[in-house]
ZATI-78549 format. One line per field, with one value per residue: residue number from 1; x negated, y negated, z negated of N, C-alpha, C in turn. Coordinates in steps of 0.02 Angstrom, whole numbers, always signed. Each point is the difference from the previous one (the first is absolute). Example, Ala and Ser with C-alpha at 12.3 -4.5 7.8 and 13.67 -1.06 7.14 Angstrom:
% residues 2
num	c(1	2)
n.x	c(-660	+18)
n.y	c(+284	-53)
n.z	c(-390	+36)
ca.x	c(+45	-42)
ca.y	c(-59	-59)
ca.z	c(+0	-3)
c.x	c(-45	+39)
c.y	c(-60	-55)
c.z	c(+0	-37)
END
This chain:
% residues 145
num	c(1	2	3	4	5	6	7	8	9	10	11	12	13	14	15	16	17	18	19	20	21	22	23	24	25	26	27	28	29	30	31	32	33	34	35	36	37	38	39	40	41	42	43	44	45	46	47	48	49	50	51	52	53	54	55	56	57	58	59	60	61	62	63	64	65	66	67	68	69	70	71	72	73	74	75	76	77	78	79	80	81	82	83	84	85	86	87	88	89	90	91	92	93	94	95	96	97	98	99	100	101	102	103	104	105	106	107	108	109	110	111	112	113	114	115	116	117	118	119	120	121	122	123	124	125	126	127	128	129	130	131	132	133	134	135	136	137	138	139	140	141	142	143	144	145)
n.x	c(-532	+36	+32	+56	-10	+62	+32	+31	-52	-28	+57	+3	-54	+19	+38	+50	-20	+63	+2	+5	+50	+27	+16	+16	+20	+12	+28	+27	+37	+20	+23	+32	+1	+40	+29	+35	+14	+18	+22	+39	+58	+12	-10	+57	-43	+55	+2	+15	-27	-30	+12	+14	-46	-13	+37	-35	+57	-34	-20	+37	+60	+10	-37	+33	+42	-18	-9	+82	+26	-43	+50	+16	-36	+50	-11	+67	-27	+39	+23	-13	-49	-6	+1	-44	-28	-13	-17	-50	-6	-9	-20	-27	+32	-65	+3	+2	+15	+59	+13	+10	+23	+34	+6	+12	+61	+38	-10	+4	+42	+54	-9	+38	+33	+11	+67	+32	+7	+38	+4	-44	-4	+70	-15	-37	+37	+34	-61	-19	-33	-48	+35	-17	+45	-5	+48	-22	+47	+44	-16	-9	+51	+24	-22	+35	+54)
n.y	c(-2826	-52	+80	-32	+60	-22	+7	-33	-37	-37	-7	-29	+15	-5	-26	+20	+26	-1	-77	+11	-64	+24	+47	-31	-31	+78	+10	-65	-3	+67	-25	-34	+20	+36	-57	-11	+59	-12	-66	+29	-3	-41	+36	-56	+12	+15	-53	-19	+23	+9	-79	-3	+15	-38	-37	+35	+20	+30	+34	+59	-20	-35	+76	+5	-45	+12	+76	-22	-32	+63	+10	-42	-39	-20	-30	-28	-45	+10	-61	-63	+16	+68	-18	-50	+35	+64	-68	-22	+69	+35	-49	+41	+26	-7	+67	-3	+61	-17	-50	+35	+49	-26	-43	+79	-7	-61	-24	+61	-27	+23	+38	+44	-7	+38	-9	+50	-59	+47	+1	+13	+38	+5	+7	+56	+12	-16	+41	+9	+57	+7	+53	+46	+6	+78	+19	+65	+5	-72	-31	+64	+15	-70	+7	+44	-48)
n.z	c(+3534	-16	-36	-2	-34	+10	-46	+33	+36	-46	-10	+73	-14	-53	+44	+16	+36	-29	-1	+83	-16	-52	+41	+37	-56	-24	+62	+17	-59	+25	+62	-25	-48	+53	+44	-54	-19	+77	-29	+50	-52	-19	-48	+2	-56	-50	-53	+48	+57	-41	-1	+61	-3	-31	+35	+38	+1	+45	-51	+14	+24	-60	-25	+52	-20	-59	+2	+34	-56	-9	+63	-43	+45	-9	-53	+18	-59	-40	+33	-20	+39	-1	-57	+19	+53	-37	-44	+56	+12	-51	-3	+12	-55	-14	-7	-65	-8	+42	-38	-60	+29	+36	-51	-32	+37	-2	-75	+3	+33	-19	+40	-69	+4	-15	+17	-29	-29	+33	-60	-20	+53	-13	-65	+24	+54	-51	-35	+70	-24	-23	+8	+55	+12	-4	+28	-21	+13	+51	-54	-17	+31	-24	-68	-4	+28)
ca.x	c(+88	+6	+67	+49	+48	+32	+25	+53	-38	-38	+54	+25	-4	+23	+71	+54	-22	+56	+7	-48	-40	-57	-67	-26	-41	-42	-64	-29	-32	-57	-55	-59	-31	-64	-48	-34	-27	-59	-33	+9	+27	-19	+66	-8	+40	+0	+30	+73	+0	-13	+64	+63	-15	-7	+87	+36	+20	-24	-85	-25	-4	-57	-75	-3	-16	-64	-52	-17	-25	-63	-48	-13	-71	-21	+71	+0	+13	+53	-15	+49	+24	+38	+58	+29	+6	+73	+53	+34	+32	+103	+41	+17	+53	-7	+2	-69	-63	-20	-40	-73	-31	-10	-50	-58	-39	-34	-50	-42	-6	+28	+22	+65	+63	+45	+49	+58	+55	+45	+50	-34	-33	+41	-22	-67	-2	+32	-22	-74	-32	-68	-27	+53	+46	+50	+20	-47	+31	-15	-74	-33	+18	-33	-73	-44	-4)
ca.y	c(-23	-8	+16	+7	+28	-5	+71	+36	+52	+74	+44	+30	+80	+28	-8	+37	-14	+27	-41	-12	-60	+19	+31	-40	-46	+18	+28	-66	-30	+54	-7	-74	+54	+42	-40	-9	+56	+12	-67	-56	-48	-22	-27	-50	-1	-68	+11	+12	+65	+34	-12	+33	+88	+29	-25	+73	+43	+53	-2	+34	-67	-68	+8	+28	-65	-23	+38	-22	-65	-4	+8	-78	-20	-51	-9	-79	-38	-55	-49	-54	-26	+35	-21	-67	+17	+42	-46	-38	+43	-21	-67	+26	+59	+66	+27	-18	+48	-5	-48	+8	+53	-51	-51	+30	+35	-53	+5	+56	-14	+66	-13	+12	+8	+76	+32	+33	-32	-68	-79	-38	-13	-72	-53	-37	-36	-59	-34	-35	+48	-17	+62	+13	+56	+39	+67	+26	+53	-26	-27	+54	+17	-34	-13	+59	+9)
ca.z	c(-5	-93	+12	-73	-9	-66	-48	+41	+57	-53	-22	+63	+12	-55	+9	+29	+72	+45	+33	+30	-7	-65	+3	+65	-33	-47	+48	+3	-57	-21	+45	-23	-52	+12	+22	-39	-23	+28	+16	+48	-21	-76	-45	-46	-56	-41	-64	+1	+30	-66	-46	+14	+2	-89	-16	+16	-79	+18	-12	+52	+54	-17	+13	+75	+27	-13	+40	+54	+9	-32	+39	+16	-22	-55	-36	+0	-61	+0	-36	-1	+68	+22	-26	+38	+60	-1	-20	+65	+47	-42	+34	+83	-2	-18	-82	-30	+4	+84	+23	-16	+60	+63	-25	-3	+76	+33	-27	+36	+83	+34	+61	+17	-83	+21	-43	+16	-43	+63	-48	-18	+58	+38	-34	+23	+57	-26	-53	+24	-22	+29	+0	+55	-51	+50	-27	+15	+68	+40	-3	+30	+72	+31	-10	+40	+74)
c.x	c(-5	+82	+11	+73	+46	+13	+57	-28	-42	+49	+21	-20	+26	+80	+30	-30	+60	+26	-50	-54	-34	-63	-33	-52	-36	-81	-30	-63	-73	-51	-36	-28	-74	-56	-47	-51	-76	-53	+30	+34	-11	+84	-17	+51	+11	+28	+81	+24	-27	+70	+58	-10	+11	+83	+33	+24	-1	-69	-40	-13	-56	-47	-2	-6	-59	-50	-29	-22	-63	-54	-26	-51	-12	+77	+0	+24	+50	-32	+35	-2	+51	+69	+47	+28	+70	+67	+22	+34	+65	+18	+26	+27	-45	+4	-65	-53	-17	-41	-86	-36	-9	-69	-69	-43	-25	-68	-62	-15	+13	+7	+76	+33	+41	+47	+55	+54	+29	+16	-86	-44	+48	-17	-59	+2	+24	-48	-66	-38	-76	-28	+58	+41	+36	+0	-71	+6	-13	-73	-54	+3	-36	-79	-54	+26	-30)
c.y	c(+10	-8	-8	+42	-17	+56	+28	+52	+56	+41	+48	+76	+26	-10	+54	+29	+51	-47	-24	-70	+5	+52	-16	-68	+22	+37	-51	-12	+56	-18	-77	+32	+42	-55	-42	+36	+15	-54	-39	-55	-17	-2	-45	+20	-58	+28	+1	+59	+51	-13	+49	+66	+14	-6	+81	+23	+83	+8	+33	-31	-45	+26	+20	-60	-52	+21	-48	-77	-7	-12	-74	-13	-53	-32	-86	+7	-50	-59	-69	-28	+59	-6	-41	+16	+26	-17	-27	+45	+12	-56	+3	+57	+77	+14	-27	+68	+13	-56	-2	+41	-47	-35	+37	+26	-70	+4	+32	-22	+70	-14	+22	+10	+68	+16	+18	-33	-63	-55	-30	-13	-56	-59	-39	-31	-69	-43	-31	+42	-23	+65	+33	+65	+40	+76	+48	+49	-41	-33	+54	+3	-64	-17	+82	+5	-55)
c.z	c(-79	-1	-89	+9	-67	-30	+45	+41	-38	-34	+48	+2	-37	-8	+27	+56	+49	+38	+52	-3	-62	+27	+53	-36	-39	+41	+20	-53	-10	+50	-5	-58	+26	+39	-68	-29	+40	+8	+56	-22	-90	-26	-58	-73	-46	-60	+4	+16	-65	-61	+25	+13	-72	-19	+49	-53	+24	-16	+65	+63	-5	+13	+69	+25	-11	+26	+76	+2	-38	+63	+41	-10	-60	-19	-12	-61	+2	-32	+15	+71	+40	-47	+7	+70	-9	-25	+57	+21	-44	+19	+75	+7	-12	-78	-28	+17	+69	+9	-34	+43	+51	-26	-9	+81	+28	-34	+16	+66	+37	+68	+27	-72	+37	-60	+32	-15	+57	-35	+13	+70	+26	-48	+6	+64	-16	-46	+25	-31	+31	+36	+51	-52	+57	-60	+27	+71	+37	-6	+16	+53	+57	-4	+61	+60	+34)
END
């Protein structure tokens, strides 16, 4: 199983855990990462992930998120084909950085693109993405049952 976690997912374990949804999503993300660490699944990385993490204003948080991102087996390098596909996704309603993430996930042959961003998930349902997208919590429940 090749999994692409967007930066919202990678941030989730460091968000305020007082809200039940955030806590449950964080636990789901950590469960995915445990399977990555044990070699059961592969985490797909990308230059888009690295770029977005570099833009986080809190340096300590950025370093923590980057440590999770480094569990990736490899990194998709942005190129013309990925940029063109991202432009198609933008024309279908995605924000540019989100479109880059999805394009990278497609290029890497990810089995799933996971995000905690509800707006992005709605946009992906309309955008004809070439990779299944889901929130980590329901996806993990589905995969493990």
